[in-house]
VEXDREN-2710 file (C-alpha; in Angstrom, 1 decimal):
% VEXDREN-2710
k/r/px/py/pz
1/UNK/-29.0/-6.3/45.0
2/UNK/-32.0/-4.2/45.9
3/UNK/-32.2/-3.3/49.6
4/UNK/-35.5/-4.4/51.3
5/UNK/-37.7/-1.4/52.3
6/UNK/-39.3/-1.6/55.8
7/UNK/-42.9/-0.6/56.3
8/UNK/-42.0/2.5/58.2
9/UNK/-39.7/3.6/55.3
10/UNK/-42.3/3.0/52.6
11/UNK/-44.1/5.6/50.7
12/UNK/-47.3/3.9/51.8
13/UNK/-46.6/4.7/55.4
14/UNK/-45.3/8.1/54.7
15/UNK/-48.4/9.2/52.7
16/UNK/-50.6/7.9/55.5
17/UNK/-48.6/9.7/58.1
18/UNK/-48.7/12.9/56.1
19/UNK/-52.5/12.7/56.0
20/UNK/-52.7/12.0/59.7
21/UNK/-50.2/14.7/60.7
22/UNK/-52.0/17.2/58.6
23/UNK/-55.3/16.3/60.1
24/UNK/-53.7/16.2/63.6
25/UNK/-52.2/19.7/63.2
26/UNK/-55.4/21.1/61.8
27/UNK/-57.5/19.6/64.6
28/UNK/-55.0/20.7/67.3
29/UNK/-55.0/24.3/66.0
30/UNK/-58.8/24.3/65.7
31/UNK/-59.1/22.7/69.1
32/UNK/-56.7/25.1/70.8
33/UNK/-58.6/28.1/69.4
34/UNK/-61.9/26.6/70.2
35/UNK/-61.0/25.7/73.8
36/UNK/-59.4/29.0/74.4
37/UNK/-62.5/30.9/73.1
38/UNK/-64.8/28.5/75.0
39/UNK/-62.9/29.1/78.2
40/UNK/-62.9/32.8/77.6
41/UNK/-66.5/33.0/76.8
42/UNK/-67.5/30.7/79.6
43/UNK/-65.6/32.6/82.3
44/UNK/-66.7/36.0/80.9
45/UNK/-70.3/34.8/80.8
46/UNK/-70.1/33.5/84.3
47/UNK/-68.5/36.7/85.6
48/UNK/-71.0/39.0/83.8
49/UNK/-73.9/36.9/85.1
50/UNK/-72.5/37.0/88.7
51/UNK/-71.8/40.7/88.5
52/UNK/-75.4/41.4/87.3
53/UNK/-76.9/39.1/90.0
54/UNK/-74.7/40.7/92.7
55/UNK/-75.7/44.2/91.6
56/UNK/-79.3/43.1/91.7
57/UNK/-78.9/41.5/95.1
58/UNK/-77.2/44.6/96.5
59/UNK/-80.1/46.8/95.2
60/UNK/-82.6/44.4/96.8
61/UNK/-80.7/44.4/100.1
62/UNK/-80.6/48.2/100.5
63/UNK/-84.2/48.3/101.8
64/UNK/-83.8/45.3/104.1
65/UNK/-80.5/46.6/105.5
66/UNK/-82.1/49.9/106.5
67/UNK/-85.0/48.3/108.3
68/UNK/-82.8/45.9/110.3
69/UNK/-84.6/44.5/113.2
70/UNK/-85.9/41.2/114.3
71/UNK/-87.9/40.8/111.1
72/UNK/-85.3/42.5/109.0
73/UNK/-82.5/40.1/110.0
74/UNK/-84.7/37.1/109.2
75/UNK/-85.6/38.6/105.8
76/UNK/-82.0/39.4/105.2
77/UNK/-80.9/35.9/106.0
78/UNK/-83.5/34.4/103.9
79/UNK/-82.6/36.5/100.9
80/UNK/-78.9/35.7/101.4
81/UNK/-79.5/32.0/101.7
82/UNK/-81.7/31.9/98.6
83/UNK/-79.0/33.6/96.6
84/UNK/-76.3/31.3/97.7
85/UNK/-78.0/28.0/96.6
86/UNK/-76.1/27.6/93.2
87/UNK/-72.5/28.3/92.4
88/UNK/-72.0/30.5/95.4
89/UNK/-69.9/29.5/98.4
90/UNK/-70.7/32.5/100.7
91/UNK/-72.8/35.6/100.7
92/UNK/-72.0/38.1/103.5
93/UNK/-73.8/41.4/104.2
94/UNK/-72.0/44.1/106.3
95/UNK/-73.6/47.4/107.5
96/UNK/-71.8/50.7/107.4
97/UNK/-70.3/50.1/110.8
98/UNK/-68.6/46.9/109.6
99/UNK/-70.9/44.6/111.6
100/UNK/-71.8/41.3/109.8
101/UNK/-75.6/41.3/109.4
102/UNK/-76.0/38.0/107.5
103/UNK/-73.9/35.2/106.0
104/UNK/-74.8/32.2/103.9
105/UNK/-71.9/30.1/105.3
106/UNK/-73.3/27.8/108.0
107/UNK/-69.8/27.6/109.5
108/UNK/-69.6/31.4/109.8
109/UNK/-72.9/32.0/111.6
110/UNK/-71.1/33.0/114.8
111/UNK/-69.8/36.0/112.9
112/UNK/-73.3/37.5/112.7
113/UNK/-73.4/40.6/114.9
114/UNK/-69.6/40.8/115.1
115/UNK/-67.0/42.9/113.4
116/UNK/-66.3/41.8/109.8
117/UNK/-63.0/39.9/109.3
118/UNK/-62.9/40.1/105.5
119/UNK/-60.4/42.8/104.5
120/UNK/-62.1/43.3/101.1
121/UNK/-65.2/44.7/102.8
122/UNK/-63.5/47.1/105.2
123/UNK/-63.4/50.1/102.8
124/UNK/-66.6/49.2/100.9
125/UNK/-64.8/49.5/97.6
126/UNK/-66.2/47.6/94.7
127/UNK/-63.9/44.7/93.7
128/UNK/-64.2/41.9/91.2
129/UNK/-61.4/39.4/91.0
130/UNK/-60.5/35.8/90.6
131/UNK/-58.3/34.1/93.2
132/UNK/-57.5/30.9/94.9
133/UNK/-59.4/30.0/98.0
134/UNK/-56.7/29.4/100.7
135/UNK/-58.8/26.8/102.4
136/UNK/-59.7/24.6/99.4
137/UNK/-57.1/25.9/96.8
138/UNK/-60.0/26.2/94.3
139/UNK/-60.4/29.1/92.1
140/UNK/-63.2/31.4/93.3
141/UNK/-64.7/34.6/92.0
142/UNK/-64.8/37.4/94.6
143/UNK/-67.4/40.2/94.0
144/UNK/-67.6/43.0/96.5
145/UNK/-70.5/45.4/95.9
146/UNK/-71.6/48.5/97.8
147/UNK/-75.1/48.6/99.2
148/UNK/-76.5/52.1/98.8
149/UNK/-79.5/53.7/100.4
150/UNK/-82.7/53.5/98.4
151/UNK/-82.1/57.1/97.4
152/UNK/-78.6/56.2/96.2
153/UNK/-76.9/59.1/98.0
154/UNK/-75.1/57.1/100.8
155/UNK/-73.3/53.8/101.3
156/UNK/-75.1/51.9/104.0
157/UNK/-73.2/48.6/103.7
158/UNK/-71.3/46.1/101.6
159/UNK/-72.1/42.8/99.9
160/UNK/-69.4/40.1/99.7
161/UNK/-70.1/37.2/97.3
162/UNK/-67.6/34.3/96.8
163/UNK/-68.8/32.2/93.9
164/UNK/-67.5/28.9/92.4
165/UNK/-65.7/29.7/89.2
166/UNK/-63.7/26.5/89.4
167/UNK/-66.7/24.5/88.2
168/UNK/-66.7/26.6/85.0
169/UNK/-63.0/25.7/84.4
170/UNK/-63.9/22.1/85.1
171/UNK/-66.6/22.3/82.5
172/UNK/-64.1/23.6/80.0
173/UNK/-61.6/20.9/81.0
174/UNK/-64.2/18.2/80.5
175/UNK/-65.0/19.7/77.1
176/UNK/-61.3/19.7/76.3
177/UNK/-60.9/16.0/77.4
178/UNK/-63.9/15.1/75.3
179/UNK/-62.5/17.0/72.4
180/UNK/-59.1/15.2/72.8
181/UNK/-60.8/11.8/73.0
182/UNK/-62.8/12.5/70.0
183/UNK/-59.7/13.7/68.2
184/UNK/-57.8/10.4/69.1
185/UNK/-60.7/8.4/67.8
186/UNK/-60.8/10.5/64.7
187/UNK/-57.0/10.1/64.3
188/UNK/-57.3/6.3/64.5
189/UNK/-60.1/6.3/62.0
190/UNK/-58.3/8.7/59.8
191/UNK/-55.1/6.6/60.0
192/UNK/-57.0/3.5/58.8
193/UNK/-58.6/5.5/56.0
194/UNK/-55.3/7.1/55.1
195/UNK/-53.6/3.7/54.9
196/UNK/-56.4/2.5/52.6
197/UNK/-56.2/5.6/50.5
198/UNK/-52.4/5.5/50.4
199/UNK/-52.6/1.8/49.4
200/UNK/-54.7/2.8/46.4
201/UNK/-51.9/5.2/45.4
202/UNK/-48.9/3.1/46.3
203/UNK/-50.1/-0.2/45.0
204/UNK/-50.0/0.9/41.3
205/UNK/-46.6/2.6/42.1
206/UNK/-45.3/-0.6/43.5
207/UNK/-46.5/-2.5/40.5
208/UNK/-44.8/0.0/38.3
209/UNK/-41.6/-0.4/40.3
210/UNK/-41.7/-4.2/39.8
211/UNK/-42.3/-3.8/36.1
212/UNK/-39.5/-1.3/35.9
213/UNK/-37.2/-3.8/37.6
214/UNK/-38.3/-6.5/35.0
215/UNK/-37.6/-4.0/32.2
216/UNK/-34.1/-3.3/33.7
217/UNK/-33.5/-7.0/33.7
218/UNK/-34.5/-7.3/30.0
219/UNK/-38.1/-8.7/30.5
220/UNK/-40.6/-6.7/28.5
221/UNK/-43.4/-9.2/28.5
222/UNK/-45.2/-8.0/31.7
223/UNK/-48.2/-5.6/31.6
224/UNK/-49.6/-3.4/34.4
225/UNK/-53.2/-3.6/35.5
226/UNK/-55.0/-0.3/35.0
227/UNK/-57.0/0.3/38.2
228/UNK/-58.9/3.4/37.2
229/UNK/-59.1/6.3/34.8
230/UNK/-57.4/8.7/37.1
231/UNK/-53.8/10.0/36.7
232/UNK/-52.3/6.8/38.1
233/UNK/-54.4/4.8/35.6
234/UNK/-53.2/6.9/32.8
235/UNK/-49.7/6.6/34.0
236/UNK/-50.0/2.8/34.1
237/UNK/-51.4/2.8/30.6
238/UNK/-48.5/5.0/29.4
239/UNK/-46.1/2.7/31.3
240/UNK/-47.4/-0.3/29.4
241/UNK/-47.1/1.6/26.1
242/UNK/-43.5/2.6/27.1
243/UNK/-42.7/-1.0/28.0
244/UNK/-43.9/-2.3/24.7
245/UNK/-42.0/0.3/22.7
246/UNK/-38.8/-0.2/24.7
247/UNK/-39.2/-4.0/24.1
248/UNK/-39.6/-3.4/20.4
249/UNK/-36.6/-1.0/20.4
250/UNK/-34.5/-3.5/22.4
251/UNK/-35.5/-6.3/20.1
252/UNK/-34.5/-4.2/17.1
253/UNK/-31.3/-3.2/18.8
254/UNK/-30.5/-6.8/19.7
255/UNK/-31.2/-7.8/16.1
256/UNK/-29.0/-5.1/14.8
257/UNK/-26.3/-6.0/17.3
258/UNK/-26.4/-9.7/16.4
259/UNK/-26.3/-8.8/12.7
260/UNK/-23.3/-6.5/13.4
261/UNK/-21.6/-9.2/15.5
262/UNK/-22.2/-11.7/12.7
263/UNK/-20.8/-9.3/10.1
264/UNK/-17.8/-8.6/12.3
265/UNK/-17.2/-12.3/13.1
266/UNK/-17.3/-13.3/9.5
267/UNK/-15.2/-10.5/8.1
268/UNK/-11.9/-11.5/6.6
269/UNK/-10.4/-8.3/8.0
270/UNK/-9.8/-7.3/11.6
271/UNK/-12.0/-4.5/13.0
272/UNK/-11.2/-2.5/16.2
273/UNK/-13.5/0.2/17.6
274/UNK/-12.5/2.6/20.4
275/UNK/-14.1/5.3/22.5
276/UNK/-13.1/8.9/22.3
277/UNK/-10.2/8.3/24.6
278/UNK/-8.8/5.6/22.3
279/UNK/-9.7/2.6/24.5
280/UNK/-10.8/-0.5/22.8
281/UNK/-14.6/-1.2/23.1
282/UNK/-15.2/-3.7/20.2
283/UNK/-12.8/-6.1/18.5
284/UNK/-13.7/-9.0/16.3
285/UNK/-12.3/-12.5/16.2
286/UNK/-10.2/-11.9/13.1
287/UNK/-8.5/-9.0/14.8
288/UNK/-7.8/-11.1/17.9
289/UNK/-6.3/-13.8/15.7
290/UNK/-4.1/-11.3/13.7
291/UNK/-2.8/-9.7/16.9
292/UNK/-2.4/-13.0/18.7
293/UNK/-4.3/-11.8/21.8
294/UNK/-7.6/-12.4/23.7
295/UNK/-10.8/-10.5/24.3
296/UNK/-10.0/-10.1/28.1
297/UNK/-6.6/-8.6/27.4
298/UNK/-7.9/-6.2/24.8
299/UNK/-11.1/-4.6/26.0
300/UNK/-10.4/-1.3/27.7
301/UNK/-6.8/-1.2/26.5
302/UNK/-5.4/1.7/24.5
303/UNK/-5.3/1.0/20.8
304/UNK/-1.8/2.6/20.7
305/UNK/-0.5/0.0/23.2
306/UNK/-2.5/-2.8/21.5
307/UNK/-0.9/-2.1/18.1
308/UNK/2.4/-1.2/19.8
309/UNK/2.6/2.1/18.0
310/UNK/2.5/4.4/21.1
311/UNK/6.2/5.3/20.6
312/UNK/5.6/6.5/17.1
313/UNK/2.1/7.9/17.0
314/UNK/-0.4/9.7/19.3
315/UNK/-4.2/9.4/19.2
316/UNK/-4.5/12.8/17.7
317/UNK/-2.2/11.9/14.9
318/UNK/-4.3/8.9/14.1
319/UNK/-7.5/11.0/14.2
320/UNK/-6.0/13.7/12.0
321/UNK/-3.8/11.6/9.7
322/UNK/-6.2/8.7/9.1
323/UNK/-3.5/7.2/6.8
324/UNK/-2.8/3.6/6.4
325/UNK/0.1/2.3/8.4
326/UNK/2.0/-1.0/8.5
327/UNK/2.2/-3.0/11.7
328/UNK/4.5/-5.9/12.3
329/UNK/3.3/-8.6/14.8
330/UNK/6.1/-10.7/16.3
331/UNK/8.8/-8.5/14.8
332/UNK/11.6/-10.5/16.5
333/UNK/11.4/-13.1/13.7
334/UNK/11.4/-11.2/10.4
335/UNK/10.4/-14.2/8.4
336/UNK/7.6/-15.3/10.7
337/UNK/6.4/-11.8/11.4
338/UNK/2.7/-11.0/10.5
339/UNK/2.5/-7.8/8.5
340/UNK/-0.8/-5.9/8.9
341/UNK/-2.0/-2.8/7.1
342/UNK/-4.1/-0.6/9.4
343/UNK/-6.7/1.9/8.0
344/UNK/-8.2/4.4/10.4
345/UNK/-11.4/6.3/10.3
346/UNK/-13.2/8.5/12.8
347/UNK/-16.6/7.8/14.4
348/UNK/-18.6/11.0/14.2
349/UNK/-22.1/11.8/15.6
350/UNK/-24.6/13.9/13.7
351/UNK/-23.5/16.9/15.7
352/UNK/-19.9/16.4/14.5
353/UNK/-18.6/15.3/17.9
354/UNK/-15.9/12.6/17.5
355/UNK/-16.9/9.7/19.7
356/UNK/-14.2/7.2/18.7
357/UNK/-12.0/5.6/16.1
358/UNK/-12.4/2.6/13.9
359/UNK/-9.3/0.6/12.8
360/UNK/-9.5/-2.0/10.0
361/UNK/-6.6/-4.5/9.9
362/UNK/-5.7/-6.2/6.6
363/UNK/-3.3/-9.1/6.6
364/UNK/-0.8/-8.3/3.9
365/UNK/1.8/-10.8/5.0
366/UNK/1.4/-12.9/1.9
367/UNK/1.4/-9.9/-0.5
368/UNK/4.5/-8.5/1.2
369/UNK/6.1/-11.9/1.0
370/UNK/5.2/-12.3/-2.6
371/UNK/6.6/-8.8/-3.3
372/UNK/9.9/-9.7/-1.5
373/UNK/10.0/-12.9/-3.5
374/UNK/9.4/-11.1/-6.7
375/UNK/12.1/-8.6/-6.0
376/UNK/14.5/-11.4/-4.9
377/UNK/13.5/-13.5/-8.0
378/UNK/14.2/-10.6/-10.4
379/UNK/17.5/-9.9/-8.6
380/UNK/18.5/-13.6/-8.6
381/UNK/17.6/-14.1/-12.3
382/UNK/19.4/-11.0/-13.2
383/UNK/22.5/-12.1/-11.2
384/UNK/22.4/-15.7/-12.5
385/UNK/22.1/-14.7/-16.1
386/UNK/24.6/-11.9/-15.8
387/UNK/27.4/-14.2/-14.5
388/UNK/27.5/-16.6/-17.5
389/UNK/26.9/-13.7/-19.9
390/UNK/29.7/-11.7/-18.5
391/UNK/32.0/-14.8/-18.7
392/UNK/30.9/-15.5/-22.3
393/UNK/31.4/-11.8/-23.3
394/UNK/34.9/-11.9/-22.0
395/UNK/35.8/-15.1/-24.0
396/UNK/34.1/-13.8/-27.1
397/UNK/35.9/-10.5/-26.9
398/UNK/39.1/-12.4/-26.6
399/UNK/38.3/-14.5/-29.6
400/UNK/37.2/-11.3/-31.5
401/UNK/40.5/-9.7/-30.6
402/UNK/42.4/-12.6/-32.4
403/UNK/42.4/-15.5/-30.0
404/UNK/40.4/-17.5/-32.5
405/UNK/43.6/-17.8/-34.5
406/UNK/45.4/-19.5/-31.6
407/UNK/44.8/-23.3/-32.0
408/UNK/45.3/-23.9/-28.3
409/UNK/43.3/-21.0/-26.8
410/UNK/40.4/-20.8/-29.2
411/UNK/38.9/-24.3/-28.6
412/UNK/39.1/-23.8/-24.9
413/UNK/37.4/-20.5/-25.0
414/UNK/34.7/-21.8/-27.3
415/UNK/34.2/-24.8/-24.9
416/UNK/33.7/-22.5/-21.9
417/UNK/31.3/-20.4/-23.8
418/UNK/29.3/-23.5/-24.7
419/UNK/29.2/-24.7/-21.1
420/UNK/27.9/-21.2/-19.9
421/UNK/25.4/-21.3/-22.8
422/UNK/24.2/-24.7/-21.6
423/UNK/24.0/-23.4/-18.0
424/UNK/21.8/-20.5/-19.1
425/UNK/19.6/-22.8/-21.2
426/UNK/19.1/-25.1/-18.2
427/UNK/18.2/-22.1/-16.0
428/UNK/15.8/-20.7/-18.5
429/UNK/14.2/-24.2/-19.0
430/UNK/13.8/-24.4/-15.2
431/UNK/12.2/-21.0/-15.0
432/UNK/9.8/-21.9/-17.8
433/UNK/8.9/-25.1/-16.0
434/UNK/8.2/-23.1/-12.8
435/UNK/6.2/-20.6/-14.8
436/UNK/4.1/-23.2/-16.4
437/UNK/3.5/-24.9/-13.0
438/UNK/2.5/-21.6/-11.4
439/UNK/0.1/-21.0/-14.3
440/UNK/-1.1/-24.6/-14.1
441/UNK/-0.2/-25.1/-17.7
442/UNK/1.9/-28.2/-17.1
443/UNK/-0.6/-31.0/-16.6
444/UNK/0.6/-34.3/-15.2
445/UNK/0.8/-37.3/-17.6
446/UNK/-0.3/-39.9/-15.2
447/UNK/0.2/-43.6/-15.6
448/UNK/0.5/-46.6/-13.3
449/UNK/4.2/-47.4/-12.8
450/UNK/6.1/-49.9/-10.7
451/UNK/7.7/-47.5/-8.2
452/UNK/10.3/-50.1/-7.2
453/UNK/11.5/-50.4/-10.8
454/UNK/11.3/-46.7/-11.4
455/UNK/13.5/-46.0/-8.4
456/UNK/16.0/-48.7/-9.4
457/UNK/16.2/-47.2/-13.0
458/UNK/17.2/-43.9/-11.6
459/UNK/19.7/-45.3/-9.2
460/UNK/21.2/-47.6/-11.8
461/UNK/22.0/-44.5/-14.0
462/UNK/23.8/-42.8/-11.1
463/UNK/25.7/-46.1/-10.5
464/UNK/26.9/-45.8/-14.1
465/UNK/27.9/-42.2/-13.7
466/UNK/29.9/-43.0/-10.6
467/UNK/31.6/-45.8/-12.4
468/UNK/32.4/-43.8/-15.5
469/UNK/33.8/-40.9/-13.5
470/UNK/35.8/-43.2/-11.2
471/UNK/34.3/-41.6/-8.1
472/UNK/34.5/-43.3/-4.7
473/UNK/30.8/-43.1/-3.9
474/UNK/28.3/-45.9/-3.1
475/UNK/24.5/-46.1/-3.3
476/UNK/22.7/-48.3/-0.9
477/UNK/19.1/-49.5/-1.5
478/UNK/16.6/-50.3/1.2
479/UNK/13.3/-51.1/-0.5
480/UNK/10.2/-52.8/0.7
481/UNK/9.7/-56.4/-0.6
482/UNK/6.2/-55.5/-1.7
483/UNK/5.8/-54.3/-5.3
484/UNK/4.3/-50.8/-5.2
485/UNK/2.2/-49.6/-8.1
486/UNK/1.5/-45.9/-8.1
487/UNK/-0.3/-43.5/-10.5
488/UNK/2.3/-40.8/-11.2
489/UNK/3.9/-38.8/-14.0
490/UNK/7.1/-40.8/-14.4
491/UNK/9.1/-38.1/-16.2
492/UNK/8.5/-35.6/-13.5
493/UNK/9.1/-38.0/-10.7
494/UNK/12.4/-39.0/-12.4
495/UNK/13.3/-35.3/-12.6
496/UNK/12.6/-34.9/-8.8
497/UNK/14.7/-38.0/-8.0
498/UNK/17.5/-36.7/-10.3
499/UNK/17.6/-33.4/-8.5
500/UNK/17.8/-34.9/-5.0
501/UNK/20.4/-37.6/-6.1
502/UNK/22.5/-34.9/-7.8
503/UNK/22.6/-32.9/-4.6
504/UNK/23.3/-35.9/-2.5
505/UNK/26.3/-36.9/-4.6
506/UNK/27.4/-33.3/-5.1
507/UNK/27.7/-32.5/-1.4
508/UNK/28.8/-36.0/-0.2
509/UNK/32.5/-36.4/0.8
510/UNK/34.8/-38.7/-1.1
511/UNK/34.0/-42.3/0.0
512/UNK/30.5/-41.3/1.2
513/UNK/27.4/-43.4/1.0
514/UNK/24.0/-42.4/-0.2
515/UNK/21.1/-44.4/1.2
516/UNK/17.8/-44.7/-0.8
517/UNK/14.8/-46.1/1.1
518/UNK/11.4/-47.1/-0.1
519/UNK/8.6/-48.1/2.2
520/UNK/4.8/-47.9/2.5
521/UNK/2.4/-46.9/5.3
522/UNK/-1.3/-47.2/5.5
523/UNK/-2.1/-44.4/3.2
524/UNK/1.3/-43.2/1.9
525/UNK/4.5/-44.4/0.2
526/UNK/7.7/-42.8/1.6
527/UNK/10.9/-42.3/-0.4
528/UNK/14.0/-41.0/1.5
529/UNK/17.4/-40.2/0.2
530/UNK/20.2/-39.7/2.8
531/UNK/23.8/-38.5/2.3
532/UNK/26.7/-38.0/4.6
533/UNK/27.6/-34.6/3.4
534/UNK/28.2/-31.3/5.2
535/UNK/24.5/-30.9/6.2
536/UNK/22.3/-27.9/6.3
537/UNK/22.1/-25.3/9.1
538/UNK/18.9/-25.6/11.1
539/UNK/17.8/-22.0/10.3
540/UNK/18.0/-22.7/6.5
541/UNK/16.2/-26.1/6.5
542/UNK/12.8/-24.5/6.0
543/UNK/14.0/-22.3/3.1
544/UNK/15.9/-24.8/0.9
545/UNK/12.8/-25.3/-1.2
546/UNK/12.5/-21.5/-2.0
547/UNK/13.4/-20.4/-5.4
548/UNK/17.1/-19.4/-5.9
549/UNK/17.8/-20.1/-2.2
550/UNK/21.2/-21.7/-1.7
551/UNK/22.8/-22.4/1.7
552/UNK/26.4/-21.7/0.5
553/UNK/25.9/-19.5/-2.6
554/UNK/29.6/-19.4/-3.6
555/UNK/30.0/-23.1/-3.3
556/UNK/26.7/-23.9/-5.0
557/UNK/27.4/-21.6/-7.9
558/UNK/30.9/-23.2/-8.3
559/UNK/29.2/-26.6/-8.5
560/UNK/26.7/-25.4/-11.1
561/UNK/23.6/-24.9/-8.9
562/UNK/21.0/-22.4/-9.7
563/UNK/18.8/-22.8/-6.6
564/UNK/15.7/-23.9/-8.7
565/UNK/16.0/-27.7/-8.6
566/UNK/14.4/-28.2/-5.1
567/UNK/11.8/-25.5/-5.9
568/UNK/10.8/-27.5/-9.0
569/UNK/10.8/-30.7/-7.0
570/UNK/8.4/-29.2/-4.4
571/UNK/6.0/-28.0/-7.1
572/UNK/6.0/-31.5/-8.8
573/UNK/5.4/-33.4/-5.5
574/UNK/2.6/-31.0/-4.5
575/UNK/1.0/-31.4/-7.9
576/UNK/0.9/-35.2/-7.1
577/UNK/-0.9/-34.4/-3.8
578/UNK/2.2/-35.3/-1.8
579/UNK/4.7/-33.5/0.5
580/UNK/8.5/-33.1/0.5
581/UNK/10.7/-32.1/3.4
582/UNK/14.2/-32.4/4.7
583/UNK/16.0/-33.2/7.9
584/UNK/19.6/-32.3/8.5
585/UNK/22.4/-32.0/11.0
586/UNK/25.5/-29.9/10.2
587/UNK/28.5/-32.1/9.6
588/UNK/26.5/-35.3/9.6
589/UNK/24.5/-35.1/6.4
590/UNK/20.9/-34.6/5.2
591/UNK/17.9/-36.7/4.5
592/UNK/15.2/-35.7/2.0
593/UNK/11.7/-37.3/2.3
594/UNK/9.0/-37.7/-0.4
595/UNK/5.5/-38.7/0.7
596/UNK/3.0/-39.7/-2.0
597/UNK/-0.6/-40.8/-1.5
598/UNK/-0.9/-44.5/-1.9
599/UNK/-3.8/-46.9/-2.1
600/UNK/-2.8/-50.6/-2.3
601/UNK/-4.7/-52.8/-4.7
602/UNK/-4.4/-56.5/-5.7
603/UNK/-3.3/-57.6/-9.1
604/UNK/-6.8/-58.9/-10.0
605/UNK/-8.1/-55.3/-9.6
606/UNK/-6.5/-54.7/-13.0
607/UNK/-9.4/-56.7/-14.4
END
């Protein structure tokens, strides 16, 4: 938040004060010099004038002082009184004997004819000085002048003049006061003018400040008013051009940023960008999804910690190596772990300075899973084919060595070889079926069938097998009373049901019961087959539909299983648009569910 600027803190006030202070200092300096010179010239002029007048008066009084008599005293007094009319407090004339002959001071008339009491006249030495009058405490100018004879060869008396120099100082003081008053008026007028002038400067600056704040907030639409063609006007015009160009640049930058965000958001790979310290600055949604994290937990975090590779790699090794690396997300569960391939590249400026790192994450979980399955498939096929072939080779070698001549051993060996051959043929047929399904070269032969009758047909066959083999099993039917017509491939559905029923009977204990249920829901028909066998461990339930997977491999192989029946069943049901799953508890049996899409129709719909 921007702090409010008070008037006395503003540039407006400071500029005005600078103008006024400069003017005040200039006026004061000029005034001080002027007053000093005025005072000096005034006092000097006054003293020079008084000195000249006193000298002239002393010269005029020499004749009158020689002819002192009744008429002489009157003339002397008249001359003294005339001289003392202006700026002179007292004029006193003393003869060579120190007797006062005349004075202009009315209060000192009793001193006429008496001994002089002014010490400055006693030695008749010329004196010119300024001093304070003890009686009035005013500054006076004392001028003592010798009165010489007309011939100028002898001192016949002295002249004492006390003039009013204080009035000259008062005149200078009045002039100073007038100058000060005029200066104050000039200061006030100058301050007002300075404020107006400063406003013409600060107003455009203030407008520029407001426009700069708008630009900082992302608003580039404003335009400054150009008040003149001076420097400020040119600056305002330049500011407008700058604002327009910054707006265009920002718009271009925003457009590029939105385009980059759009590209990053829609990329199928995760992208992470860091600064030069390896801290994350950009991460797209795909990377967040792959790493199972959030934007808040990621930004500013080290990429080494984010990818959990800080124990194996350093940032320098990533920058220098730039090789692809595999990252496991949620490594606690090997089967559910997400496997990512990370490719690294440096972000370089034109100067060659490395400013960051880019990491591209590719989800290779499916490829790795397929690769594992491929390796497992090859291993399982090799193992499954090798077992019967090894057995057959042993029996054939025995027959070749002469056992064929033994009427008891030869038929048994040949019978075992035929059984192993049939087992291999079944496995190869199953593999071919899966291969055709994977290549989508085994199209469904769809037809409408009565699912109730189809299921009864399959179960009836197993009832006959149980009866012929004298096994103590029972099959219980729990069907809906409604006749369900469904468009399916009957041969493949029979194959699925045979696989599940074979497993149910194979793993059920003697005297066990297999329950087959058929019911319909709003959009699906559900078939379930339950046994009372040993059950499936919970950790293996999700994998029983994988190819060649068997819960108990030794027991399954002894019972003739290849691990492909449920895988084929899953492919068939998925081709029909349905789903197949299992639920099981160890020691209590298993239940297999088949869900097929179903849309009920009335018999008249057959048209």
